[in-house]
C-alpha positions, -999 to 999 in steps of 0.1 A, spaced: 537 -836 352 558 -866 342 542 -900 348 562 -926 369 583 -901 388 574 -883 419 589 -851 429 599 -846 465 599 -814 485 622 -803 512 615 -780 541 634 -747 539 634 -719 564 607 -692 561 619 -661 544 601 -630 529 607 -645 495 594 -680 505 567 -675 532 555 -711 528 588 -727 534 584 -755 507 606 -760 477 606 -787 450 635 -804 435 642 -801 398 639 -831 376 672 -846 365 659 -855 330 661 -829 301 630 -807 297 605 -817 271 606 -781 256 643 -784 249 639 -816 230 611 -800 208 634 -771 200 662 -794 189 639 -815 167 625 -783 151 660 -770 143 670 -804 128 640 -805 106 646 -770 93 682 -777 85 672 -808 66 647 -790 45 671 -762 37 698 -787 27 674 -805 4 663 -772 -13 698 -761 -19 707 -794 -35 675 -795 -57 675 -758 -70 710 -742 -72 709 -709 -92 746 -713 -99 748 -750 -108 729 -748 -140 711 -781 -133 677 -765 -126 650 -769 -153 638 -733 -152 661 -709 -172 673 -677 -157 655 -644 -165 685 -629 -183 685 -660 -207 650 -652 -218 658 -617 -231 664 -614 -269 700 -605 -279 703 -568 -290 713 -560 -326 748 -546 -329 767 -528 -356 804 -528 -363 805 -491 -371 805 -480 -335 824 -509 -319 795 -533 -315 772 -509 -298 735 -518 -299 715 -504 -328 681 -487 -326 654 -495 -351 631 -467 -360 601 -475 -382 584 -445 -399 547 -446 -402 533 -457 -435 527 -425 -455 501 -441 -477 481 -451 -446 479 -416 -433 447 -399 -448 439 -363 -441 404 -351 -448 396 -315 -451 363 -298 -453 354 -282 -486 360 -245 -489 338 -223 -510 352 -190 -523 327 -162 -528 334 -136 -554 339 -101 -542 308 -81 -548 310 -54 -574 306 -20 -557 277 1 -569 290 30 -589 285 63 -573 262 85 -595 278 116 -608 262 146 -591 243 170 -613 256 205 -612 232 227 -593 229 264 -588 245 280 -557 217 305 -555 180 303 -548 153 298 -575 149 274 -604 180 259 -621 175 235 -650 206 242 -671 243 248 -670 267 267 -692 305 267 -697 323 288 -671 334 323 -682 362 344 -669 361 378 -652 344 404 -675 362 434 -687 357 464 -664 331 489 -677 316 464 -702 280 453 -702 290 419 -688 308 436 -659 276 456 -651 256 423 -652 281 405 -630 278 432 -602 240 429 -604 241 391 -600 263 394 -570 239 419 -554 211 393 -559 232 366 -542 238 346 -573 271 329 -580 294 325 -610 275 296 -623 244 318 -628 266 344 -645 279 318 -669 243 309 -678 234 346 -683 264 351 -706 255 321 -727 219 331 -729 224 367 -740 253 357 -763 227 336 -782 201 364 -782 221 396 -790 259 390 -783 254 417 -756 247 444 -782 227 473 -767 214 481 -802 206 446 -814 173 446 -832 153 417 -847 136 430 -879 112 401 -881 98 400 -845 107 435 -833 128 423 -803 153 448 -791 184 453 -769 206 429 -749 178 409 -735 158 411 -768 127 424 -752 96 421 -773 86 447 -780 116 468 -769 94 494 -753 87 471 -724 121 481 -710 108 516 -704 96 503 -670 132 501 -659 142 535 -673 136 561 -700 170 555 -715 161 518 -722 171 521 -759 207 532 -753 217 523 -717 230 488 -711 224 490 -673 187 498 -679 183 469 -703 201 445 -679 180 456 -650 148 449 -669 162 416 -683 171 402 -649 137 412 -636 120 393 -664 142 362 -659 135 361 -621 98 364 -625 95 338 -653 123 312 -648 137 319 -613 174 321 -623 195 327 -654 203 290 -655 166 282 -656 161 306 -685 191 291 -703 178 255 -699 144 265 -714 162 282 -743 182 251 -749 151 229 -751 128 253 -770 150 278 -788 137 308 -770 131 322 -734 
């Protein structure tokens, strides 16, 4: 509402758009809203003009330097046409300290030597000695007869070697060997020689009879020929 001016109304015909039939005349003066818009536009233009004149990014008159001017100038080299150089700084080798845990070295343990096995008899019975191995006896000899008897008893070649060594020491396998001092006789040196009669009447001349008796004596007293040989080695007799 504007003070000092009265608006007049005129009567107009009734229509569906104007059922009342009253219309007001418009004011001839400019509308207050239009003036406010003009004043606002003028104020904005003035402020913008003042800012342009005070801070001009292209005039160079502003007190604040441009961002590009604050960056340091890169180092260049003439070798590659003034291209910027790169500076690589290696770490101080003396400042790098590597600590390692102490390592103890243990000596390799000396293996326990394996004991050398003691030769044993391959047959049953006592076995306390050993003798050098002998070859195959001559066929028909006294040693060949003894070898067959040992095999029949289940004794091996080691027992035969002990028997050969034992009776080589006593009589050298001589059927007629006789000891004048003690009266021992024959291959096994039976004392007295007549003991061999239990194996046969021909004990004085037959090597098979003497060997049969001698093996029986060794089995009953020492168990095996190697047992008898071991006793003979320690005492001198069997």
